[in-house]
C-alpha positions as CSV (number, residue, x, y, z in Angstrom):
1,M,108.1,3.5,-78.9
2,C,103.9,3.9,-79.7
3,D,103.0,6.7,-81.9
4,E,99.4,6.4,-80.7
5,R,97.9,9.7,-78.9
6,P,95.7,9.0,-75.9
7,D,92.6,10.1,-76.3
8,H,92.0,13.0,-73.8
9,P,88.5,13.9,-72.9
10,T,87.3,17.6,-73.5
11,R,85.7,19.7,-71.3
12,G,82.4,17.6,-72.2
13,G,84.1,14.1,-71.0
14,R,84.1,12.8,-74.5
15,P,86.7,12.6,-77.4
16,P,86.3,15.3,-80.4
17,R,85.2,12.2,-82.8
18,R,82.9,11.1,-80.1
19,R,80.9,14.5,-80.3
20,R,81.5,14.9,-83.6
21,R,79.3,11.5,-84.1
22,A,76.8,12.4,-81.8
23,R,75.9,15.6,-83.7
24,H,75.9,14.0,-86.8
25,R,73.0,11.9,-85.0
26,Q,71.3,14.4,-83.3
27,A,70.8,16.6,-86.8
28,P,68.3,15.0,-88.2
29,R,66.0,14.7,-85.0
30,R,66.3,18.4,-84.9
31,R,65.4,19.3,-88.2
32,D,62.2,16.8,-87.5
33,R,61.3,18.6,-84.6
34,A,61.7,22.0,-86.7
35,R,60.0,20.3,-90.0
36,H,57.0,19.6,-87.4
37,R,56.8,22.5,-85.5
38,P,53.5,25.0,-86.2
39,A,54.2,28.1,-88.1
40,R,53.2,31.3,-85.4
41,R,50.2,32.7,-87.6
42,P,50.5,36.0,-88.3
43,E,46.9,36.4,-86.3
44,E,48.5,35.3,-82.9
45,G,50.5,38.2,-82.7
46,K,48.0,40.5,-84.0
47,A,45.7,39.0,-81.1
48,K,48.3,39.7,-78.6
49,L,48.9,43.2,-79.4
50,D,45.0,43.9,-79.4
51,A,44.7,42.9,-76.1
52,L,47.6,44.6,-74.7
53,A,45.9,47.9,-76.6
54,Q,42.9,47.1,-75.2
55,A,44.3,46.7,-71.6
56,S,45.9,50.2,-71.9
57,A,42.9,51.6,-73.3
58,D,40.8,50.1,-70.2
59,Q,43.2,51.3,-67.9
60,G,43.0,55.0,-69.0
61,G,45.9,57.2,-70.1
62,V,47.7,59.1,-67.2
63,S,48.2,62.9,-68.1
64,L,51.6,64.5,-66.8
65,V,49.5,67.0,-64.6
66,R,47.9,63.7,-63.0
67,D,51.7,61.8,-63.1
68,A,53.0,64.7,-61.3
69,F,49.8,64.7,-58.6
70,R,50.7,61.3,-57.9
71,R,54.2,61.3,-57.5
72,L,54.0,64.6,-55.0
73,R,51.6,62.6,-53.0
74,R,54.4,60.2,-52.3
75,N,56.8,62.3,-51.3
76,P,56.4,62.8,-47.4
77,V,58.5,66.3,-47.3
78,A,56.2,68.0,-49.9
79,M,53.2,67.0,-47.9
80,F,54.4,68.5,-45.2
81,G,54.6,71.6,-46.1
82,A,51.3,71.3,-47.6
83,A,49.7,70.5,-44.5
84,I,51.9,73.8,-43.2
85,V,50.3,75.8,-46.5
86,A,46.7,74.3,-45.5
87,V,46.4,75.5,-41.9
88,F,47.9,78.6,-42.5
89,V,45.4,79.4,-45.7
90,L,42.4,78.2,-43.4
91,V,43.5,80.5,-40.6
92,A,43.8,83.4,-42.6
93,V,40.7,82.8,-44.4
94,F,38.8,82.2,-41.1
95,A,40.4,84.6,-38.4
96,P,37.5,86.9,-38.2
97,L,35.9,83.3,-36.7
98,L,38.9,81.9,-35.1
99,A,40.1,85.1,-33.2
100,P,38.5,85.1,-30.2
101,H,38.3,89.2,-29.6
102,D,39.0,92.2,-32.3
103,P,42.2,92.8,-32.7
104,A,42.3,96.6,-32.3
105,Q,40.4,96.9,-29.6
106,R,42.3,97.9,-26.2
107,F,40.6,96.1,-22.8
108,D,40.6,97.4,-19.7
109,E,41.5,94.0,-18.0
110,L,44.8,94.4,-20.0
111,T,45.5,97.7,-19.6
112,K,44.9,98.4,-15.6
113,N,48.1,96.6,-15.3
114,L,49.8,97.8,-18.3
115,T,53.2,99.9,-17.8
116,V,56.4,100.5,-19.7
117,D,58.5,97.2,-17.7
118,N,54.9,95.7,-17.1
119,I,53.0,93.7,-20.2
120,P,50.5,91.5,-18.8
121,G,50.6,88.0,-19.6
122,A,48.6,84.7,-20.2
123,S,45.2,85.0,-18.2
124,D,41.2,84.5,-18.5
125,G,40.4,85.1,-22.1
126,F,43.4,86.1,-23.1
127,P,46.1,83.1,-23.8
128,L,48.6,84.9,-25.5
129,G,48.3,87.8,-23.0
130,S,48.7,91.7,-24.2
131,D,50.5,93.5,-26.4
132,P,51.8,96.8,-25.3
133,L,49.0,98.8,-26.4
134,G,46.6,96.1,-24.2
135,R,45.1,94.7,-27.4
136,D,44.9,90.5,-27.3
137,F,48.0,89.2,-28.6
138,L,46.6,85.9,-29.9
139,S,43.9,87.7,-31.6
140,R,46.4,90.2,-33.4
141,L,48.5,87.2,-34.5
142,I,45.7,85.2,-36.0
143,H,44.4,88.7,-38.1
144,G,48.4,88.7,-39.2
145,S,48.1,85.6,-41.1
146,R,45.8,87.3,-43.4
147,Q,47.8,89.9,-43.9
148,T,50.9,88.0,-44.5
149,L,48.8,86.2,-46.5
150,F,47.7,89.1,-48.7
151,V,50.3,90.9,-49.3
152,G,52.9,87.9,-50.3
153,V,50.1,86.3,-52.2
154,L,49.4,89.9,-54.5
155,A,53.1,90.7,-54.8
156,T,53.9,87.3,-56.1
157,L,51.1,87.6,-58.6
158,I,52.0,91.1,-59.7
159,G,56.0,89.6,-60.0
160,L,54.7,86.8,-62.0
161,G,52.5,88.9,-64.5
162,L,55.1,91.0,-64.9
163,G,58.0,89.0,-65.5
164,A,55.7,86.7,-67.6
165,L,55.1,89.5,-70.1
166,I,58.6,90.6,-70.2
167,G,60.2,86.7,-70.7
168,A,57.2,85.7,-73.6
169,V,58.2,88.7,-75.3
170,A,61.4,88.1,-74.9
171,G,61.5,84.6,-76.0
172,A,59.1,84.9,-78.4
173,F,60.5,87.5,-80.5
174,G,64.8,87.2,-79.7
175,G,67.0,89.4,-81.5
176,W,67.2,93.0,-80.4
177,V,64.1,92.9,-78.2
178,D,66.0,90.1,-76.2
179,N,68.9,91.4,-75.5
180,I,67.2,94.9,-73.9
181,L,64.8,93.1,-71.9
182,M,67.4,90.6,-70.9
183,R,70.3,93.1,-69.7
184,V,67.5,95.4,-67.5
185,T,66.8,92.1,-65.9
186,D,70.3,91.4,-65.3
187,V,70.9,94.7,-63.8
188,M,68.1,94.3,-61.2
189,L,69.6,90.6,-60.8
190,A,72.6,92.5,-59.9
191,L,71.6,94.0,-57.1
192,P,70.6,92.4,-53.6
193,A,66.5,92.0,-53.5
194,L,66.0,93.3,-50.1
195,L,68.3,96.1,-51.1
196,L,66.4,97.0,-54.2
197,A,63.0,96.8,-51.9
198,I,64.5,99.1,-49.6
199,S,65.2,101.7,-52.1
200,L,62.1,101.2,-53.9
201,V,60.1,102.3,-50.3
202,A,62.1,104.4,-50.0
203,M,61.4,106.3,-53.1
204,A,57.8,106.7,-51.9
205,S,57.1,110.1,-50.2
206,R,54.6,107.7,-47.7
207,S,55.2,103.9,-46.6
208,S,52.2,102.0,-46.9
209,Q,51.1,98.4,-47.4
210,W,50.9,98.9,-51.4
211,T,54.2,100.2,-51.8
212,V,55.5,97.1,-49.8
213,I,53.1,95.0,-52.3
214,L,54.8,97.0,-55.0
215,A,58.4,96.9,-54.0
216,V,58.1,92.6,-53.5
217,A,56.7,92.5,-56.8
218,I,59.4,94.3,-58.9
219,V,61.5,92.5,-57.0
220,N,60.6,89.1,-58.0
221,V,60.1,89.8,-61.5
222,P,63.3,89.3,-63.1
223,I,63.3,85.4,-61.7
224,F,60.0,85.1,-63.5
225,A,61.1,86.8,-66.6
226,R,64.6,84.6,-67.0
227,L,63.1,81.7,-66.4
228,L,59.7,81.8,-68.8
229,R,62.6,83.8,-71.6
230,G,64.1,80.4,-71.1
231,S,61.5,78.0,-71.5
232,M,60.1,80.0,-74.3
233,L,63.5,79.4,-75.9
234,A,63.6,76.0,-75.7
235,Q,59.7,75.8,-77.1
236,R,60.8,77.5,-80.2
237,E,63.0,74.9,-81.7
238,S,60.8,72.1,-80.5
239,D,58.7,69.8,-83.2
240,H,55.2,70.8,-82.7
241,V,56.4,74.4,-82.7
242,L,58.2,74.0,-85.8
243,A,55.4,72.0,-87.5
244,A,53.1,74.9,-86.8
245,R,55.2,76.9,-88.4
246,A,55.8,75.0,-91.5
247,L,51.9,74.7,-92.0
248,G,52.0,78.7,-91.7
249,V,50.3,79.2,-88.2
250,K,50.5,83.0,-87.2
251,Q,53.4,83.8,-84.7
252,R,51.0,85.2,-82.5
253,S,49.1,82.1,-82.3
254,I,52.0,79.8,-82.1
255,V,53.0,82.2,-79.2
256,L,49.8,81.7,-77.0
257,R,49.3,78.3,-78.3
258,H,51.7,76.4,-78.5
259,M,54.8,78.1,-76.7
260,L,53.6,79.6,-73.5
261,P,51.6,76.9,-72.2
262,N,54.3,74.5,-72.4
263,A,56.6,76.7,-70.6
264,M,54.5,77.9,-68.0
265,T,54.8,74.8,-66.1
266,A,58.2,75.8,-64.6
267,V,57.1,79.2,-63.9
268,I,54.0,78.6,-61.7
269,V,56.1,76.3,-59.7
270,Q,58.8,79.0,-59.2
271,A,55.5,81.2,-58.0
272,T,55.4,78.6,-55.4
273,L,59.1,78.8,-53.8
274,T,58.9,82.9,-54.8
275,L,55.5,83.2,-52.4
276,S,57.8,82.0,-49.2
277,T,60.8,84.6,-49.9
278,A,58.2,87.2,-50.3
279,I,56.5,86.7,-47.2
280,L,60.3,86.9,-46.0
281,E,61.0,90.2,-47.7
282,A,57.4,91.3,-46.9
283,A,58.2,90.7,-43.0
284,S,61.8,92.4,-43.4
285,L,60.2,96.0,-44.6
286,S,58.0,95.9,-41.8
287,F,60.5,95.2,-39.6
288,L,62.6,97.8,-40.5
289,G,59.9,100.4,-40.1
290,L,59.4,101.0,-44.1
291,G,56.0,99.0,-44.4
292,D,52.9,100.1,-43.1
293,A,52.5,102.7,-40.9
294,D,48.9,102.0,-39.4
295,I,49.7,100.4,-36.0
296,N,46.4,98.6,-35.8
297,R,46.9,97.0,-38.8
298,A,48.1,93.5,-37.8
299,E,50.7,91.8,-39.3
300,W,53.7,89.5,-38.4
301,G,56.8,91.7,-39.3
302,L,55.3,94.8,-38.5
303,M,54.4,92.7,-34.6
304,L,58.1,91.5,-34.7
305,G,59.6,95.1,-34.7
306,V,57.8,97.8,-33.5
307,D,56.6,95.3,-30.2
308,G,59.1,92.4,-30.2
309,V,62.1,94.2,-30.6
310,R,61.2,97.2,-28.4
311,Y,60.0,95.2,-25.8
312,F,62.1,92.2,-25.7
313,E,63.5,92.3,-22.3
314,V,60.2,93.2,-20.6
315,R,58.5,90.2,-22.5
316,P,60.0,88.2,-25.3
317,E,57.0,86.3,-26.3
318,L,56.1,89.3,-28.3
319,A,58.9,88.7,-30.5
320,Y,59.0,84.7,-30.3
321,Y,55.5,83.7,-31.7
322,P,55.6,86.1,-34.7
323,A,59.2,85.3,-35.8
324,L,58.1,81.3,-35.5
325,A,54.8,81.6,-37.7
326,I,56.9,83.9,-40.3
327,I,59.4,80.6,-40.0
328,V,57.1,77.8,-40.6
329,V,55.1,79.4,-42.9
330,A,58.1,80.0,-44.9
331,L,59.1,76.7,-44.4
332,G,55.8,75.2,-45.8
333,F,55.8,77.1,-49.1
334,T,59.9,76.0,-49.9
335,L,58.7,72.8,-48.9
336,L,55.9,72.5,-51.2
337,G,57.5,74.2,-53.8
338,E,60.7,72.2,-54.2
339,G,58.5,69.0,-54.1
340,M,56.4,70.1,-57.0
341,R,59.4,70.9,-58.4
342,E,60.8,67.0,-58.4
343,A,57.3,66.4,-59.1
344,I,57.6,67.8,-62.5
345,D,60.7,67.3,-63.5
346,P,61.1,64.5,-66.4
347,K,64.4,63.9,-64.8
348,N,63.2,62.9,-61.4
349,R,60.5,60.4,-62.3
350,R,60.7,56.9,-61.3
């Protein structure tokens, strides 16, 4: 019997004893290379850092607004909504130049064949025909964009102002002030928006354009108040607010200069989304007959409710065009607002 064990190769193809010998032979060579390797000088690392800093300075820092705008431009859905909004605003601003006729004028060409069962359609000089009173329907549709924009923007601005005031006071002071203001907003949020707007308009002795604006504005107040109050509470515990408070800065300066500017970004984005809701609510009130009582003033909700529904079987185009205009404009503001929200939200940065 032979006690000698076979010299089995290992994973590297060499016996363990030979591999140890090879390591011992290579160790002096490694020490010699490390000894003769030039040491990295601190000046080289500093020079590299200076070069990187100079390159960053040459490119320039990107602000949060510019970064958000860059992400917004890369969003095709938001750009589509912005295009709709831009066309709507241009049509509303230049309505007197774009409208071929006076929206309140009655024309003999349209009234001579006008009856209850016959409303003239498209003809020479009147591309969309007549309304039930013999006025140019296209001119009224164009001027209706101005009235819709005026009501929606003014109602949103009033709601934004009142809601921002309530939310800023509640978020800045807290305590019993916050509890009282938030319970009032909770009561307003518990009611459906359209039902609350109808109740507010019904309280007026006579419905008008301004009753619609105030009703829609009051409905949107709790939305802005809750949103700004939450942002203000998040800002109260931030580092820069704590540092300002430790330095002895007055509470008024902290709220107006440190907390409120940083909390208004989300509120401004919400205003874009609320604008589409305000347009729909104002059109709904006019459709129900609670809007402006002046029949000579062109407004899409009034055109849809008074003319479109009443004469739908005679000429359905009187309801199609105002309804389509309201839907497209509300869609444009919604897409733009959602794109702005995604662009500003740091969670969506790529």
